C-alpha positions in Angstrom: -34.2 14.0 13.0 -32.0 15.4 15.8 -33.8 13.3 18.4 -32.6 10.1 16.7 -29.0 11.0 16.9 -27.1 8.6 19.2 -25.4 11.4 21.2 -23.3 11.1 24.3 -26.3 12.4 26.3 -28.5 9.8 24.9 -25.9 7.0 25.5 -25.7 8.0 29.2 -29.5 7.9 29.5 -29.9 4.5 27.8 -27.2 2.2 29.3 -29.0 -1.0 28.5 -29.6 -0.4 24.8 -28.3 -3.4 22.8 -25.3 -2.6 20.5 -24.0 -4.6 17.5 -20.4 -4.9 18.8 -20.0 -8.6 17.8 -21.0 -7.8 14.2 -18.3 -5.2 14.2 -15.7 -7.8 15.3 -15.5 -6.9 19.0 -15.5 -9.5 21.7 -17.6 -9.1 24.7 -14.7 -8.4 27.1 -13.5 -5.7 24.7 -16.9 -4.1 24.6 -17.1 -4.2 28.3 -13.7 -2.5 28.5 -14.9 0.3 26.3 -17.8 0.8 28.6 -15.4 0.9 31.6 -13.2 3.5 29.9 -16.1 5.8 29.1 -18.2 5.1 32.2 -21.2 4.5 30.1 -22.1 2.6 26.9 -20.5 4.0 23.8 -22.5 5.9 21.2 -22.8 4.2 17.9 -20.0 6.5 16.6 -17.7 5.7 19.5 -18.4 2.0 19.0 -17.4 2.4 15.3 -14.1 4.1 16.3 -13.2 1.5 18.9 -14.2 -1.5 16.7 -11.9 -0.5 13.8 -9.1 0.9 16.0 -9.1 -2.3 18.1 -9.3 -4.6 15.1 -6.4 -6.9 14.5 -5.4 -5.0 11.4 -5.1 -1.6 13.2 -4.2 -2.5 16.8 -1.7 -5.5 16.3 -3.3 -6.9 19.5 -2.1 -10.4 18.9 1.3 -9.5 17.6 2.6 -6.7 19.8 4.1 -8.9 22.4 6.3 -10.5 19.8 7.0 -7.5 17.6 8.7 -5.8 20.5 11.8 -8.0 19.7 12.4 -5.8 16.7 13.2 -3.0 19.2 14.8 -4.9 22.0 17.1 -6.8 19.6 17.6 -3.9 17.2 21.2 -3.5 16.1 22.9 -0.1 16.5 22.4 1.9 13.3 23.7 5.4 12.6 21.5 5.5 9.5 18.1 5.0 11.3 16.3 8.4 11.6 12.7 7.1 12.2 11.9 3.6 13.3 8.8 1.6 14.1 5.6 3.4 15.2 5.3 6.0 12.5 3.7 5.7 9.0 7.1 4.5 7.6 10.7 4.1 8.6 13.3 6.7 7.5 17.1 6.1 7.0 19.9 8.4 6.3 21.4 7.6 2.8 24.1 10.4 2.9 24.7 13.8 1.2 21.8 15.2 3.3 19.2 12.8 1.9 17.0 10.3 3.5 14.9 7.4 2.2 11.6 6.2 3.6 10.1 2.8 2.8 7.5 0.4 3.9 5.6 -2.7 2.8 1.9 -3.5 3.6 -0.7 -6.0 2.7 -4.0 -5.8 0.8 -4.6 -9.5 0.7 -8.3 -10.0 1.5 -9.6 -7.0 -0.6 -7.6 -8.3 -3.6 -9.4 -11.7 -3.4 -12.8 -10.1 -3.2 -12.2 -7.5 -5.9 -8.8 -8.1 -7.4 -8.4 -4.9 -9.5 -9.5 -2.4 -6.9 -8.1 -4.3 -4.0 -4.6 -4.3 -5.5 -4.8 -0.8 -6.9 -5.8 0.7 -3.5 -3.1 -1.3 -1.9 -0.6 0.6 -4.0 -2.4 3.9 -3.3 -2.4 3.3 0.5 1.3 2.5 0.7 2.2 5.5 -1.4 0.3 7.8 1.0 2.2 6.3 3.9 5.4 7.5 2.2 3.9 10.9 1.4 2.9 11.4 5.1 6.6 11.2 6.1 7.2 14.4 4.0 8.7 12.4 1.0 8.3 12.2 -2.7 7.4 8.6 -3.6 9.9 7.4 -6.3 9.2 3.7 -6.8 7.0 0.8 -5.9 7.4 -3.0 -5.7 5.0 -5.8 -5.1 5.2 -9.3 -3.6 2.4 -11.5 -4.9 1.3 -15.0 -4.0 -1.5 -17.0 -5.8 -2.9 -20.5 -5.9 -1.7 -23.0 -8.6 -1.2 -21.4 -12.0 -3.8 -23.7 -13.6 -6.5 -23.1 -11.0 -9.6 -21.3 -12.3 -9.5 -18.9 -9.3 -5.9 -17.9 -10.0 -7.0 -17.0 -13.5 -9.7 -14.8 -12.0 -7.6 -13.1 -9.4 -4.1 -12.7 -10.9 -5.0 -10.7 -14.0 -7.1 -8.3 -12.0 -4.4 -7.9 -9.4 -1.8 -7.2 -12.0 -4.1 -4.8 -13.8 -4.8 -2.9 -10.6 -1.2 -2.6 -9.7 -0.1 -1.5 -13.2 -3.0 0.9 -13.6 -2.5 2.7 -10.3 1.3 2.8 -10.4 1.5 3.8 -14.0 -1.0 6.6 -13.6 1.0 7.9 -10.7 4.2 7.8 -12.8 6.0 5.6 -10.3 8.3 2.9 -11.7 7.6 -0.7 -10.5 11.2 -1.9 -10.1 10.8 -5.4 -8.6 9.0 -7.9 -6.5 7.9 -11.6 -6.7 5.2 -13.7 -8.1 4.8 -17.1 -6.4 2.3 -19.9 -7.0 1.4 -22.5 -4.4 -1.8 -24.5 -3.5 -1.9 -23.0 0.0 -2.7 -19.5 -1.4 -5.7 -20.7 -3.4 -8.6 -18.7 -2.0 -6.3 -16.4 -0.1 -3.8 -14.6 -2.3 -1.2 -12.3 -0.9 -0.8 -8.8 -2.3 2.0 -7.0 -0.5 2.9 -3.6 -1.8 6.1 -1.6 -1.1 6.9 2.0 -1.8 10.1 4.0 -1.3 10.4 7.8 -1.1 13.1 10.4 -0.9 13.3 13.6 1.2 15.8 15.9 2.8 16.8 14.4 6.2 15.8 17.6 7.9 12.4 17.7 6.4 10.8 14.7 8.0 7.1 15.0 8.9 5.3 13.1 11.7 1.8 12.1 12.5 1.2 14.4 15.4 -1.3 17.2 16.4 0.5 19.6 18.7 -0.6 23.2 19.5 -4.1 24.0 20.9 -5.9 26.2 18.4 -4.2 24.7 15.3 -6.6 23.7 12.6 -7.5 20.2 11.5 -7.8 20.0 7.7 -9.2 17.1 5.7 -8.0 17.3 2.1 -8.2 15.2 -1.0 -11.1 13.1 -2.2 -14.5 13.2 -0.6 -15.8 10.5 1.6 -18.1 7.8 0.3 -19.4 4.4 1.3 -16.6 2.4 -0.3 -14.4 0.5 2.2 -16.7 0.8 5.2 -15.5 -1.8 7.6 -12.6 -2.8 5.4 -10.1 -3.1 8.3 -12.4 -5.1 10.5 -14.4 -7.0 8.0 -11.8 -8.0 5.5 -8.4 -7.9 7.2 -9.3 -9.1 10.7 -11.4 -12.2 9.9 -11.0 -15.5 8.1 -12.4 -16.1 4.6 -15.5 -18.2 4.1 -17.4 -19.2 1.0 -19.5 -16.0 1.2 -16.5 -13.7 1.0 -17.6 -12.3 -2.3 -20.5 -10.8 -0.4 -18.0 -8.5 1.2 -17.3 -6.6 -2.0 -18.8 -3.3 -0.7 -16.0 -3.3 1.9 -13.3 -3.0 -0.8 -12.1 0.6 -1.5 -12.2 2.2 -4.9 -9.1 4.1 -6.0 -8.6 7.2 -8.2 -4.9 7.5 -9.1 -5.4 10.8 -10.8 -6.5 12.4 -7.6 -3.6 10.7 -5.8 -1.2 12.2 -8.3 -2.6 15.7 -7.6 -2.4 14.9 -3.9 1.3 13.9 -4.1 2.2 17.2 -5.8 0.0 19.2 -3.5 1.6 17.7 -0.4 5.1 18.3 -1.7 4.4 21.9 -2.2 2.8 22.2 1.2 5.9 20.6 2.7 8.1 23.0 0.8 6.1 26.0 2.0 6.4 24.6 5.5 2.7 25.1 6.3 2.2 21.6 7.8 2.7 20.9 11.5 1.6 17.3 11.4 0.1 15.0 8.8 -1.6 11.6 8.5 -2.9 9.6 5.6 -6.4 8.1 5.8 -6.1 4.4 5.2 -7.5 1.7 7.3 -10.1 3.0 9.6 -10.2 6.3 7.8 -11.2 9.4 9.9 -11.3 7.2 13.0 -7.6 6.4 12.7 -6.4 9.8 11.6 -8.1 11.8 14.3 -7.3 9.4 17.2 -3.7 8.9 16.2 -3.0 12.6 15.5 -4.6 13.6 18.8 -2.9 10.9 20.8 0.5 11.9 19.6 -0.1 15.6 19.9 -1.2 17.8 22.8 -3.9 15.2 23.6 -7.1 16.7 22.3 -9.1 17.5 19.2 -12.6 18.9 18.4 -14.1 17.9 15.1 -17.4 18.7 13.5 -18.2 15.6 11.5 -20.9 17.4 9.6 -18.1 19.3 7.8 -16.6 16.2 6.2 -17.2 16.5 2.4 -19.4 13.5 1.3 -20.0 11.8 -2.0 -23.1 10.3 -0.5 -25.0 12.7 1.7 -27.0 9.8 3.3 -24.0 8.5 5.2 -24.5 8.2 8.9 -21.8 9.5 11.3 -20.5 6.0 12.1 -20.2 5.3 8.4 -18.2 8.5 7.9 -15.9 7.4 10.7 -15.4 3.9 9.2 -15.2 4.8 5.5 -11.9 3.9 3.9 -12.4 6.0 0.8 -9.1 6.6 -0.8 -6.9 9.6 -1.7 -7.5 11.5 1.6 -5.1 13.1 4.0 -5.5 15.0 7.3 -3.2 17.8 8.3 -2.6 20.0 11.3 -2.0 23.6 10.3 -1.4 26.8 12.4 -4.1 29.5 12.0 -1.6 31.9 10.5 -0.7 29.3 7.8 -4.2 28.2 6.9 -4.8 30.6 4.1 -1.5 29.6 2.4 -2.4 26.0 2.9 -5.8 26.4 1.3 -4.3 28.4 -1.6 -1.8 25.6 -2.4 -4.6 23.0 -2.3 -6.7 25.1 -4.6 -3.9 25.5 -7.1 -3.7 21.7 -7.4 -7.5 21.3 -7.5 -7.4 19.4 -4.3 -10.5 20.0 -2.1 -9.6 21.0 1.5 -11.9 21.6 4.4 -11.2 22.7 8.0 -13.2 20.2 10.1 -11.9 21.0 13.6 -9.1 22.2 15.8 -6.5 20.9 18.2 -7.2 21.2 22.0 -5.4 20.4 25.2 -8.4 18.8 26.9 -7.1 15.2 26.5 -10.4 14.4 24.8 -11.4 13.7 21.2 -14.8 15.4 20.8 -16.9 15.1 17.7 -20.2 16.8 16.9 -22.9 16.0 14.4 -25.8 18.4 13.8 -25.1 20.2 17.0 -25.0 17.1 19.2 -21.8 15.6 20.8 -21.6 12.1 19.4 -18.0 11.3 20.4 -16.2 12.1 23.6 -13.3 9.8 24.3 -9.6 9.8 25.4 -8.0 9.4 22.0 -5.1 7.3 23.3 -7.5 4.6 24.5 -8.5 4.0 20.9 -5.1 4.6 19.2 -2.6 3.2 21.6 -4.2 1.4 24.5 -6.2 -1.3 22.7 -6.2 -4.9 23.9 -3.0 -6.8 24.0 -3.2 -10.6 23.8 -0.6 -13.1 24.7 -2.1 -15.8 22.5 -1.3 -19.4 23.4 0.9 -21.2 21.0 2.5 -24.6 20.4 4.3 -26.5 17.7 1.9 -28.0 15.1 1.0 -31.5 15.8 2.5 -32.8 12.6 5.6 -30.7 12.6 8.1 -33.4 13.7 6.8 -35.8 11.1 7.0 -33.1 8.4 10.6 -32.4 9.3 11.4 -36.1 9.4 10.2 -36.5 5.8 13.5 -35.7 4.2 13.5 -35.2 0.4 16.8 -37.1 0.3 14.6 -40.2 0.0 13.1 -39.0 -3.3 14.5 -40.6 -6.5 17.0 -38.4 -8.2 16.6 -37.9 -12.0 19.0 -39.4 -14.4 18.4 -36.7 -17.0 19.7 -33.5 -15.6 19.0 -31.6 -18.8 15.3 -32.5 -18.6 15.2 -31.5 -14.9 16.7 -28.1 -15.7 14.0 -27.4 -18.4 11.2 -28.7 -16.2 12.2 -26.4 -13.4 12.9 -23.4 -15.6 9.5 -23.7 -17.2 7.6 -24.2 -13.9 5.3 -21.6 -12.5 7.6 -20.2 -9.8 10.8 -20.2 -11.9 9.4 -19.2 -15.2 9.7 -15.7 -16.6 7.3 -13.2 -15.0 7.5 -10.9 -18.1 3.8 -11.4 -18.7 3.2 -9.7 -15.4 6.0 -7.1 -15.3 5.4 -5.9 -18.9 2.2 -4.5 -17.6 4.1 -2.2 -15.2 6.2 0.8 -16.3 9.6 0.0 -15.0 11.4 3.1 -16.4 8.9 6.0 -16.1 10.7 9.2 -14.9 13.9 7.8 -16.4 15.7 7.1 -13.1 15.5 3.3 -13.0 18.9 1.7 -13.2 17.9 -1.9 -12.6 14.5 -3.5 -12.6 12.9 -6.9 -13.0 14.3 -9.5 -13.7 17.4 -8.2 -11.9 17.9 -9.4 -8.3 17.1 -5.9 -6.9 15.6 -2.7 -8.3 18.0 0.3 -8.3 17.1 3.9 -8.8 19.2 7.1 -9.0 18.8 9.7 -6.3 20.5 12.6 -8.0 18.0 12.9 -10.9 14.8 11.8 -9.3 14.8 14.8 -6.9 14.9 18.3 -8.4 17.6 19.7 -6.1 19.7 16.6 -5.7 22.0 16.9 -8.7 25.0 17.0 -6.5 24.7 13.4 -5.2 25.6 10.3 -7.2 23.9 8.0 -4.8 21.5 5.2 -5.7 19.0 3.1 -3.8 18.5 -0.6 -4.2 15.5 -2.6 -3.0 14.5 -6.2 -2.9 11.7 -8.3 -1.4 11.9 -12.0 -0.7 10.0 -14.7 1.1 9.6 -18.5 0.9 6.5 -20.0 2.4 7.7 -23.6 2.0 10.8 -22.9 4.0 8.8 -21.2 6.7 6.4 -24.0 6.9 9.2 -26.4 7.5 10.9 -24.1 10.1 9.4 -20.6 10.6 12.5 -19.4 12.6 14.9 -20.4 9.8 12.4 -19.5 7.1 12.1 -15.9 8.2 15.9 -15.7 8.4 16.3 -17.1 4.9 13.8 -14.6 3.5 15.9 -11.8 5.1 19.1 -13.4 3.9 18.0 -13.6 0.3 16.7 -10.0 0.1 19.9 -8.8 1.8 21.9 -10.8 -0.7 19.9 -9.6 -3.7 20.6 -6.0 -2.7 24.3 -6.7 -2.2 24.8 -8.4 -5.6 23.9 -5.0 -7.2 26.8 -3.5 -5.2 24.6 -1.7 -2.7 25.2 -1.7 1.0 22.2 -3.1 2.9 20.9 -0.5 5.4 17.4 -1.4 6.8 14.5 -3.8 6.7 10.7 -3.6 6.3 8.5 -6.7 6.6 5.0 -7.9 5.8 4.2 -10.9 8.0 1.4 -13.0 6.4 -0.1 -15.7 8.6 -3.3 -17.6 9.4 -5.5 -17.0 12.3 -3.8 -15.9 15.6 -6.5 -17.7 17.4 -5.0 -21.0 16.2 -2.1 -21.9 18.6 -0.3 -23.7 15.8 -0.4 -20.6 13.6 0.6 -18.4 16.6 3.7 -20.7 17.1 4.7 -20.1 13.5 4.3 -16.4 13.9 6.2 -16.3 17.2 9.1 -18.3 15.7 9.2 -16.2 12.5 9.4 -13.0 14.5 12.1 -14.4 16.8 14.1 -15.6 13.8 13.8 -12.3 11.9 14.8 -10.2 14.9 17.8 -12.4 15.6 18.9 -12.3 12.0 18.5 -8.5 11.8 20.7 -8.2 14.8 23.3 -10.5 13.3 23.3 -8.7 9.9 23.3 -5.3 11.5 20.1 -4.1 9.7 17.3 -2.7 11.8 13.6 -3.2 11.2 12.1 0.2 10.4 8.4 -0.9 10.3 6.1 -3.1 8.4 2.8 -4.8 8.6 1.2 -7.9 10.2 -1.5 -9.7 8.1 -3.4 -12.3 10.1 -6.4 -14.4 9.2 -5.0 -15.5 5.9 -6.9 -18.7 5.6 -10.1 -20.1 4.2 -12.1 -21.8 6.9 -9.7 -23.7 9.1 -7.0 -24.0 6.4 -4.2 -21.4 6.8 -1.7 -20.4 4.2 2.0 -21.3 4.7 3.5 -18.8 7.1 4.9 -16.2 4.7 7.1 -13.5 6.1 8.0 -11.2 3.2 11.1 -9.1 3.9 12.1 -6.0 2.1 15.7 -4.7 2.3 16.9 -1.3 1.3 20.5 -0.6 0.4 22.5 2.4 -0.8 25.1 2.8 -3.5 27.5 5.7 -2.8 28.0 6.0 -6.6 25.1 4.6 -8.7 27.5 4.3 -11.6 29.2 1.4 -9.7 26.1 -0.7 -9.7 26.6 -4.2 -11.0 24.5 -5.4 -13.9 22.4 -8.5 -13.8 23.7 -11.8 -15.2 26.3 -12.6 -17.8 26.8 -9.3 -19.6 29.3 -10.2 -22.3 31.3 -13.1 -23.7 34.8 -13.8 -22.5 34.2 -13.3 -18.8 35.3 -15.6 -16.0 32.6 -17.0 -13.8 33.2 -17.1 -10.0 30.9 -19.1 -7.7 30.9 -17.7 -4.2 29.9 -19.8 -1.2 29.6 -23.5 -0.6 26.8 -26.1 -1.5 25.4 -29.0 0.4 22.7 -31.5 -0.6 19.9 -29.3 0.8 16.5 -30.0 -0.8 14.0 -29.4 2.0 11.4 -27.0 0.6 13.2 -26.8 -2.7 11.8 -26.1 -6.1 13.0 -29.5 -7.3 11.1 -31.4 -4.6 8.1 -29.2 -5.2 8.0 -29.4 -9.0 9.3 -32.9 -9.6 7.6 -34.7 -6.7 5.0 -32.4 -5.2 6.9 -32.9 -2.0 7.2 -30.7 1.1 9.2 -32.0 4.0 12.6 -32.1 5.7 14.4 -29.0 6.8 15.1 -25.8 4.8 18.7 -24.9 3.9 20.9 -24.1 6.8 21.2 -20.4 7.7 24.7 -19.0 8.1 24.3 -15.3 8.8 28.1 -14.7 9.2 28.6 -16.2 5.8 25.8 -13.9 4.4 27.4 -10.9 5.9 30.8 -11.8 4.6 29.4 -12.5 1.1 27.7 -9.1 1.1 30.9 -7.4 2.2 32.8 -9.0 -0.8 30.1 -8.0 -3.3 29.9 -4.4 -2.1 33.7 -3.9 -1.9 34.1 -5.5 -5.4 31.5 -3.2 -6.9 33.1 -0.1 -5.4 36.4 -1.2 -7.0 34.7 -1.8 -10.4 35.7 -5.5 -10.5 32.5 -7.3 -11.6 30.9 -7.1 -15.0 27.8 -8.9 -13.8 26.3 -10.9 -10.9 23.4 -13.0 -9.8 22.4 -14.6 -6.5 21.9 -18.4 -6.2 18.6 -19.2 -4.6 15.4 -20.9 -5.7 16.1 -23.8 -8.0 19.8 -23.8 -7.1 22.9 -23.1 -9.3 21.4 -24.6 -12.4 18.6 -22.0 -12.5 21.0 -19.2 -11.5 23.2 -20.1 -14.5 20.3 -20.3 -16.9 18.9 -16.9 -15.7 22.3 -15.4 -16.0 22.6 -16.6 -19.6 19.1 -15.3 -20.4 19.8 -11.8 -19.0 21.8 -10.8 -22.1 21.6 -13.9 -24.3 25.1 -14.9 -23.5 26.0 -18.6 -23.1 28.5 -20.2 -20.7 30.7 -23.2 -20.3 30.9 -24.5 -16.7 32.9 -27.2 -14.9 31.7 -28.1 -11.3 34.0 -29.8 -8.9 31.4 -32.4 -7.7 31.4 -35.1 -6.4 27.6 -34.6 -6.1 26.7 -33.0 -9.4 23.0 -33.1 -8.8 23.3 -31.4 -5.4 25.7 -28.8 -6.9 23.2 -27.9 -9.5 19.8 -28.1 -7.8 20.5 -27.9 -4.1 19.4 -24.6 -2.5 22.2 -23.8 0.0 22.2 -20.1 1.0 24.9 -17.5 1.0 25.9 -18.1 -2.6 26.3 -15.9 -5.7 27.6 -15.9 -9.2 30.0 -13.1 -10.3 31.2 -12.6 -13.9 34.5 -10.8 -14.2 36.9 -9.6 -16.9 39.8 -12.1 -16.8 42.2 -9.4 -15.7 40.1 -8.7 -12.6 39.8 -12.3 -11.4 42.9 -12.5 -9.3 42.1 -9.3 -7.4 38.6 -10.5 -6.9 39.8 -13.9 -5.6 42.2 -12.1 -3.2 39.3 -9.9 -2.0 37.2 -13.1 -1.3 40.1 -14.6 0.6 40.4 -11.5 2.8 36.7 -11.8 3.6 37.0 -15.6 4.1 34.4 -16.2 1.4 34.9 -19.4 -0.7 35.5 -18.5 -4.4 35.7 -21.0 -7.2 36.4 -20.2 -10.8 33.9 -22.5 -12.6 34.0 -21.4 -16.2 33.7 -18.7 -18.8 30.9 -16.9 -20.7 30.4 -17.0 -24.4 28.6 -18.8 -27.2 25.0 -19.6 -27.6 24.8 -22.7 -25.3 24.8 -23.2 -21.6 27.1 -26.2 -21.1 27.8 -27.9 -17.7 30.4 -30.6 -18.1 28.9 -34.0 -17.3 25.4 -32.7 -16.9 23.8 -31.0 -20.0 24.1 -28.7 -23.0 21.2 -26.5 -23.8 21.0 -23.7 -26.4 20.2 -20.3 -24.8 17.3 -20.0 -27.3 15.8 -23.2 -26.0 16.2 -22.0 -22.4 14.4 -18.8 -23.4 11.5 -20.6 -25.1 10.9 -22.8 -22.1 11.4 -19.9 -19.6 8.9 -17.6 -21.3 6.1 -19.9 -22.1 4.3 -20.7 -18.9 2.5 -17.5 -18.0 1.4 -16.4 -21.5 0.1 -20.0 -22.1 -1.9 -19.8 -18.9 -3.5 -16.4 -19.5 -3.6 -16.3 -23.3 -7.4 -16.4 -23.3 
């Protein structure tokens, strides 16, 4: 069989042999560039490496030119320890501790095979956090589906939720927040964005690098199988067509029990200081790990691919290189530490195999059955892929869309009925049917979780040697595809502003940003315009708010045929509480509190839930962005929490003040009586102006709080008191809290009862 191996020698001798580069997602000019780099045709194994590493999913070839703004416009930050370019960003949270966090997509696999697609999305992002040297401590997810009543939503959503819950629960990681949104644009192309946060000592950061000639390359964790072959290029770098279900073999299969062992094994390896460099095996598998480690190290690596442990011994070398089997890591270990490394792996029943060593040749060389099948400069695959400046222009109908102002829509006369209609609608209804399938409190360190505005966890009890710190971490994700469809620049900023605000209402100081940018095909100039505008808007907003982007993910080709999803930048914000005991609880926590409304409201209904639910309308402009007002509001909320003034809080966002009041009442079953100044009561209740929040305070704290708001130049209006069993807004409606709850909790159970 040796004679059939497509070796480097054979490739040089058969320059005209046809190769299936197009089937692997490569364009002709890309293939010709590979030939120029190598001075010959690539072997089949080399072609496999370049095809996955130069795919859109792995190389960011259409987005790099725009993503650079996150660096060039980055605000100064004393907290930033590791930024873009590594597996995850790392920020200093004080007391010698650091947090690492990142969000990524697993959209296409979750449509093809919902349970495994979503489960392995969680597993992949957890390993990104592990590879930074951290203990993963919590996860979140941001989900988008088609209409609630659509048959395909009923196929996809339960599987996605089951996969997320199964994998996270088995790992013992609390799921502390996220979103579930329904819109026709996601029918056939759901979004499954998973976030993980981890903790580590700030002086224990690990990086994906392979320095030191003679150091050993160790593959450890699960064995390699045929699952996920071509996942990065087949699923995440192409549009969906009707035959997408035929791509099921390209979806990875997860084993959370192996991942749990891998987590504990890695933590002991880090504690023993026997790891020089480490990389998880996610998209592109061995291809990615070897090329990236070698490129960031001393430039070379030699690997015997025949030593890779296989579940299926019939796998060919190129299949081994492209396999995206889960629960695998690759480490660089010094020869003197290799015995200790192997002993720790054995103690955790984690298989580990030395498959090669680091060199200083500047070449990645792989052998198979005695033949050299790969001999490439690793940086050309990992870092020097194609970079496209895609043409872009404003969509043809954009001006008409923005001119279609929802102000022309008839306003309802029955505001009570409008409140109940919105509160029971798919996007605003309770997501308890989903979140009850996740363990929010496992490990006992969750302070706030869904339906709170942000998730909050303790640092001091989650890590075994962190008892001396009282710090807490807050996390929120947000994104509004309708806003971004109307104005991608403003829509991205509004996504950041809401996540930033959601972190601040808990009392946490926003520190840093991660993002998952979900868009249609970059080959469509109209989609590319949306992407360019969203990145520009997000970079400008991060600079204005003083929060750097630490990393994230771009997910292109989210469309079925020629129909793209709404541009959907999902933004995650991490914040820190100096004392987790000062976190502010969600909603109206007790009777007898004074209610303060912070910020101002205009009649802004573009992209609103009212226009969407009541009229099926999308048009006009999204709410105006005022980043100075957002920063001032956050300053008030953080300072008030540190002083112990608020008893509860809630941001005002989707659905406007009416929904915020209802949700605040539902949080603890406490009613409220509210008087609004007007003169436009409907706009006050259902307009979606940004930079607003509700704060509930003991009466004796109200004056001090109002003075704090004045010092920060944040408008503050006392609008009522908490108490009783009814939400009453003078001149608008009275609704028993029990009725609010019944309406709010009905939608999802009714849809999925069968």
